Every structure is written in structure tokens, then in C-alpha cells.
N, C-alpha and C positions, 0 to 999 in steps of 0.2 A: 711404199711411201708416196705413190702417185696421187693419192687422195689429198695429200698435204700441199700439193702444188697450188700456188696462189690463184691460178685460173681454172682449177678443177671445180666440178659441180658442188662438191662438198664445201670447199672453202668459199665459193660464191654464195652458197646458202647460209653459211655461218656469218658472212659479212652482212648479208641482207637482214637476217634476223637480229643481229646485234645492233645494227643501225636503226631498225624500226623500234627496238626497245628504247634506245637512247632518245629518238625523236619523240616518243610518247612521254618519256620522263620530262623532256624539255617543255612539251606542251602543257603538262600538268603544272609545272613550276610557273610558266608564264601566264597561266590562266587563273592563278590565285587571286589577283585583284578583281576578277570577274569581268570588269569592263574591257579587259584585254583578251577575252576569250576568242573573239572573232579573228583578231590578228594572229593569235597563237594557233588557231585551228587552220587558217589558210596557210601559214608557214609550215605547219606539220605536214600537210598534204603536198605542198610544193617540194619539200625535201623527200618525203616518202616516195613520190612518183619518180624522182630522179634516182633514188637508191634502187628501186625496182628496175628501172630502165638501165642501170649501170652507168649513169652519167655523173659527172662531177667528182671532186676529190674531197669533199668535206661534208660535215653534218652541222657542226656548231655555227660556223660563219654563214653558210647558206641559209640556215634557219633564221638567224637574227637579221640578215640582210632582207629576207622575204618579210619578216615580222615588221621591220622598219618601213620597207617600201609600200606595203599594203595596209599599214596601220590605220590611216585615216578612213579609207573606204571600207575596210573590214570592220572597223569599230562602228561606223555609221550604220552599216547593214546589221551588225550585232544588236545595236540599240533598237532598231526596228523589230528584229526577231525577239528581243527581250520584252518589248511591249506586248507582242503576240503571246509570248509564254506566260506573262503575268495575267493576261485575259483568260488563258486556258486554265491556269491554276484557280483563278477566281470562279470560273464556270464549274469546275469539278468540285470545288468546296461547296458551292451552292447546291449542286446535285446531291452531294453526300448529306448536306444539312437538311435538304428538303425531302430526301428519300428517293431511291431509284424508282420505285414503283409509283411514286406520286409526281414524277416529272414527266412532262409531255414527251412523246416519242420524237417529235420533230426537233425539239431542243436537244435531246440526248444525241440524236443522229448528227446534228450540226456540230456539237462539241467534239464528238468522236472524229468526224471528218476533218474538222479544223485542226485538231491535235495531230492527226496523222499527216496532214498537209504541211504543217509547220515543221514537223520532224523531218520529212523528206526534203523540204526546202533547205533546212539547215545542213543536211547531208550534202546537198548538191551545190549550193551557192558559194561556200567558202573555198572549196577546191577550184571552182571556176575563177574566183578572184585571184587565186594563186597562179593560175595559168595564163589568164588573158587580161588585157587592159581595156576595160569597157566602162561606160557610164553606169551608174547604179541602177537606173531603170532598165538598161539593156541586160545587166547581170540577172535581174529577177526573171526577165523573159527567157534568157538562155538557160537558167536553172530550171525553169518550168518546162521548157522543151526537153531538157535532159531527163527530167523525171518521167515524162511521158514515154520517151524512147526506151529508157532503162527501168521501167516501172517494176517489172518482176524481179530483176537482180536487187534493186533497192529494197523491195519488200522482204526478200530473203535475208538481206543484211540487217534490216530492221528487227526481224525475228531473232537474229544472232545477237543484236544489241540487247534486246529484252532478256534473252537467255543469260547473257553475261551479267546483266544487272541483278538478276535473281541469284546467280551463282555467287556474286560478290556479297549479297545479303545473307545467303544461306551458309556460306563458308566465311563468315566475317573474320574469324580468327586468322584466316590465310588471305585476307583481302589483297595485300600487295602482290602476292604470288598469282592469285586469280586474275587481278587486274592486268598485270604484265602479259599474261598469256592471252586473255580475251581481247585486250586493246590492240596488241600486236596482230592478232588474227584478223580483227575487224579492219584495221588500217590496211593490211595487205590486200584483202579482198576488195575493199572499196577503192583502193588505188588502182587495182587491176581493171575495175569497171570504168573508171575515169580514163585511164590510159588508152583503153580500146576505143572509147568514144572520141577522145581528143585526137587520136591518130587518124580517124576517119575525117575529122574536120580539118586537120592539118594537111592531109593529102589534097583536099579540095581547095585549100587556100595556102599552098606551099610558099609562094613568094611573099605574101603578106605576113605570114607567121614567122618566116625566116628573119625578116626585117625586125619584127617585134621581139623575137628571141635575142637578136644581136643587141637590142637596146636594153634588155633587162637581165640577161644572163651574167653571172659573175665570171671572172677570169680564172679558169682552172689552175693556171700556173701560180697565180697569187694565192689562191686558197690552199694549194698543196704546200706552199712555204709557210703561210701564216696560220694554217689550221691543220696540223697533222692529225687526221681523224680516222675513224674506223670505216667510213663508207668506202673510200677508195675508188679510183677510176680503173675500170678494166683495161683501158688503153694504157694508162700509166704503168700498171703492174705488168702488162704484157711487154711493154717497152723494156722494163727492168729485166724481165725474163730473157728477152732476146740478148740484152747486153751481157747476161750471165751465162749464155750458152758457151759450151766448150770449157767451162770452169770446173768440170767434174774432177775429182782427185784421180791421180794415176792409178792404174790397176795394182802396181806394186805397193802403193801406199795404203791400199784398202785393207780393212780388217774383216775378219769373219763375222764380227758383231755388227749387225745392221744398224743399230742405234749409233755406234761409234762412226760408221761410215756416213750416216746421215748428218751428224754434227760436223764432220770434216767437210762434207759437201757444202753445208751452209756457210762455213767460215770462208771457203774459197769463193763462194758467190758474193759475199759481202766485202771481200778484201779490196776490190778495185772501185767500189762505189763511193760517192761523195757523202758527206755527213747528212745532207738533206735526203738523198736517195736512200740511205740506210734507215733514216727515220721513217720515211714513207713506207719502205718495204717492211720494216718491223711492225708498224702500226696496222698495216693491211694483212700481213702474213701471220703474225703471231698473236696479236691482241684479240681478234674476234673469238678464236677457240678458247683462249685463256679466260676471257670474260664470261663466255657461255658455260665453261666448266665450273668457274667459281659460282655463277648464278645457280647452276644445276646442283652443285654440291651444297650450296646454302639452302636451296629449296628442300632438298632431301633431308638435310640436317634439321631444318625447322619443322618439317612435316613429321620426321621421326621423333623429335622431341615432344611435339604435341600428342602424337599417338602414345608415346611412353607415359607422358603426364596424365593423359586420359585413362590409360590402363591402370596407373598407380592410384588414381583417385578412388576413394572409398565412398564418400558422401559429399555432396554439395548442397547446402541449404540456404534459405533466406528467411528474413523476418519482415512481415508486412505490418505497418503501423506500430513499430516498436524498434528500439535500438539496444541490442545487447551490450553489456560492458565488455571490456577487454578480457577480464577474467571469465566472463560468461562465454565469450567466443572461444577461448582456450578450452573451457569445460566441454563445449560441444564438438571440438575438433581434436586437439592433442590429447585431452583427457579420455575421450572415447577411443581413440586409436590405441592408447596405452592399455586401457581396460580390455579392449577387444583382442589384444595380442597381435596387432598388425605390425609388420616389420617397418623399419625406419624409412623405407622408400615410399611408403603409402602416405597419402595426405587427404585432408578434408577441409572444407571451407564453410563459412557462415557469413552471409551478407545481410546488412540491415535495410530498412525500408527506403532509404534515399535512392537506391537503385531499383526499387520495385514499385514505383508509382504507376500503376496501370489503370487508374480510374480518373475520370474527368466529368465535369458537369455538362459538357457539350456533347451532344449525341454523336456527331460525326467524328470527333476525336475519340470518343469512347469505343467506336468500332475498330479504329486503328490500334488502340491500346489493347483491346481484347485479342486481336490477331498477334500482337507482340507478346502478350502473356502466354498464349498457346504455343508460340514459337519457342519461348524459353523452356517450356516443359517438353515439347516434342523433340528438341535438339539435345535434351539431357543437361541443360544448364543447371537446373535445380532438381535434386532428388526428393527433397521435402521442403515444405514451407511451414513456418510458424506464423499464425495469423491472430491478430487481436480480434476479440469477439465481434467488433463492428465490421470486420472485413471478411469474416467466415462466410456469411451469406452471399457476398458478391463473388467469391472465388471458388467455393466448394461445390463443384458439380461433378457428375460421373464422367464428363468429358475431360476433366482435368486431373482427378485424383482416383486412387484405387479404393475399392470397397474394403474397409478394414476387416470385415468378417472373414475375408479370404486370406488375410495377412497375419492376424493375431487371434489369440483365444479370447473370445468375447466374454466367456465366463469369469475371466480374471479381473474384469472391470464392472463397474456399475453402469446401468443403462443411461443414467444421467451424465456419464463421462463423455458421451459421444454427441457429435453434431450429426443429425440425420437429414439427408437431402430428400425432400418430398417434391416430386415432379407435378407440375400443373398439366392439365389436359393439352394445352397449347404446346408445352415442351415435349410431351409424349408424342404428339403428332409430328413435330419438327424432327425429333430424333428417329422416328420410324422411317423417315424419308431420306436420312443422311447416314454417313459413316463417321463415327467418332474415333478418338484414340482408343477408347474402351473397346470398340468393336475390332479395331485393327490388331490389338494385342490379345484378343480373346479373353480378356479379364472379366467379362460379364456378358450379358445379353439384354435385349430390349425389354424382356418381361421383368427384369430387375426393377424397373421404374414403377411397377405396379405396387411396390411396397417401399417404405422408407429405407434409404441406403446410408449406413454409417460411413462417413467420409473423413471425419476429423475427430481427434482424441484430445480432450481437454487436459492441459498441463496442471499439475498440482502447484500450490503456492511454493513448495520447497524447490521444485524444478525452476519456477520463474525466478526465485531468488538466486539460484545458482547461475542462471543465464543473465542475471542483472536486469530483468524486465520489471516494469511497474506492476506490483502485485494488486493494485486497485482494479485492474482489468483481468478478465479471463483470457487466456491464450490457448489456441488449439494447434495441433500439428497434423498435417495431412501429407500423404506420400504419392508422388507421381508414379506413372507406370514405368517399370524397370526396363532398361535397355540391355542389361547384362545378365549372365547366368547367375551370378552371385548377388544380384541386386536385392531381391526379396530377403535373402538371408541377412544381408547387411542392414536392411530396414528393421528386421526383427531383432537383431543385435542392438540397434540403436534404441528401440522401444524398451528393451530389457535394461539397457544402460540407464535410461532416463527414469523409468518407473519401477525397476527392480522386478519386473515380470513382463511376460509377453503372451 
């Protein structure tokens, strides 16, 4: 049971992790108004550095004290940084609109350099505000010097931030879980970088900084009483441990059951403590592992539920430029599952075009939407898409959908029932130099583009009526590349369900 002692490395680690998680949650909540981001960011690192140092007895009260104390200066700095961020966004939108290849190299280099410099400055200046009392102009100078001294660690942390951003986007369904893990990791490493550098400065200016700390530090005793938190002072808990020495149960009273002995020992330790001491001891000793166990169990349960739901999903479809009726939606989901003999745990979905708007008249937005569309298919969000005739040309390419000749018996349908993709010379050259989803899954090869490729199958009027679509238009169905062993078999079943043949 030694690992459960309050001053053990395990408990110290649990307290640190738990408090960093709480600090990041407070930061997100206090950043919601946007204008308060600077104050929240500085307060976050003020508390995070104290938690890692093992100083202080609180999280909530120190956070809001730092938030209030640095609000004016942090907000003023944040407004300056916000202006720079808006300029960066404007520059990148202009580059995207103008085209990367059509933009001067000097301009692109300047925008990249400026973007990187603003990011590093944002990382450095707010923790500096949290630690030191300086004029705003001096803060920027100090942050700039800090960036130069710690350039490599900050670049590595920047890469970690980019990786965390990608992870949050890629695993959007688990965003809270991914954010908690990545933000806590980034906060820890960045705080370590600041602590090491600040320690060097504080050794050189010990007397000056001691006077400064005495003027801005909160009273640990007040915080211990007013804010029973999870951070906990190592000194406070060590003091409690010393007071509890000699309170072990007598040997005669001990049981052979270790758990029973442990409970008796804890009761003896708490017996002579005051109410406030018991509260501090409980919050620092028991709450961190309980909180982490709950979070861990919740994450495992959430992840397991998603995996189970994903495994139980048969087909997920969407409709572009059309809205199926409720009866039509049931026809494509519940009706198909009942017809196919799938058990009750299996499920299917059909989403209409309100969530599938991937086209724009603006060229730079069009590129982003194209990436988003590819992502929905690559991550398995949609197994098939039903497209109105005016959307088929825009979406049906070999990079997005399967060659139907490899999926169904073409002889069972008329040639006019298919939409054929015909590649231009420019597209052939482009694909010959890149790797597509088609190539990754081995569902075809580059020479397939030398002939028309059937990618979409036209729905009959009868099917359109069952789906509740407007029969004035022609609709086509196309299938994404399958990510599961039974994927193609499910596609073939669905075609047979719709058309009565496959």
C-alpha cells in the first residue's frame, strides 16, 4: 500500500495530472468570450507551473486570482496578438484565393515567418505575464529573448500542438478525450520549459524576485481553508503525515485481510485531525485517483461504445441535392436491415444534403470543401451517396468511388443506367504522379483511366418514390471504398434490395 501514501511518486503524479486537467478545463471555460483568452492563458500557466513545482494548496482560487490580477495587461497584449492573427488569416486567405503557385515567393516566405513568429510569441508572452510584473513593452522584449534562448524546445512543442490539432480533427468523435490528453501533455512540457528558464533568472535576481513574489503570491493558509482543491501542497500533506505518525493500528487489532487493515489504518489517521485537516487530506489523498479512475473508465466506456456502434453499423449513406422523406429514410435503413436478415443490434443511417454541402462558388473555399468531402469518405462516414444528376459530375471520380464493374454484374443493367467517368489528359497526368484512395485499397489501377469507368448507377422512378425524392430529377447511387471485410457484400445486398438484382 506504500504507493497510496500522499507523498509517494504515484500519488504525486496523480495529483499533478488531475490538476493540469482541471486547469485546462478552467482555461477553456474562461476563454469562451474570446476577449478573455489572454487573461485565461496567463492564469493557466501561473497555476500549472505552481502545480508542477509542488507549490500552493489550490487550483480554483489561484487561477481566478491570477486571472483578475493580470486581466488588464493580458487583455491588452491579447488584443495586439489578435490584430496580428487577423492579418495572418487575411494573408493566408489571399494566398489561397490567388493560388499558391501564382504568389510571389517573398510574400509567401514573409507570411509563413510571420505566422510562426506570432505563434511562438503567443506561447512565450502570456506565461511571462503570469510570472513577472513588467511594462508591456518589456514583456515583448523578454518574450522575444525567451524565444531565442528556448527556440528548439518551443519548435518541438509547436509540432506537438500541430499534431494535437490534427488528432482532434481526425478523431472528431472523441474530441473531448483527445483534447484532455493533448492539452495536458502540452501544458506540462511547456511549463517545464518555462520553469527551467525562470529558475535561471530567479537565481540571478534572487532578492528582487523574492520581494516580487511576496507582493503577488496568495496566502497558502487562506487558500487551504477557502479552496479545498486537488492541487495540494506537498508541505501541507507532509505535515499531516507527520502528525499521523504512530497512529498505526496495534498488531493485535490487525486482520489478515490487507484491505481491512488499510481501512483501519486510515480511520486511525483521521481520528485526531480537525475538520479542515480532514477535508484537505481527503481532497489531496483520495480525490485525484478517484477522479482519474472515473475519467479513465468513462473514456474506455465511450471508446468501447463507439467501437461497438461502428462494428454494428451496416451502411451509412447520404443524399446530395435532395431530401428523402421519413418513410424513405426508414425504407433505406430499417427496411433494408429487415430484408437483409440483420439482427436487431445492427443499424444503418441516411443523411440528406443539409449536411453534405461540399461545393462553393469561391475557389479557395472549394479546395477546403473538397478536402472535407474526401475526409468523410476516407474515415468511413459514408458508405454510399445518392446524388442528384447535377451533382454526379462534381463528385463521381475514381478517387472517391468504386468502379461498379468490380462490384455488380453489369449485364443485369442497361448501359444507359450508369454514369461513366471519363478522365481528361490533365487528370490522367495528375493521377499518375499521386496516390489516391483507389490506389491505396487496390481497387483499380492507373490504366483504368484510359477507358470510361462506371462509378454511379441511376435509380429508377420506383426507387426514387420509395425514398421520397423528387422524381422530376434523375438520382444516382455510388459506393465508397469499403473499410471492412463484409463491406462489398453489404453493398451488393443493398443494390439487390433497391433494384431486385445485382
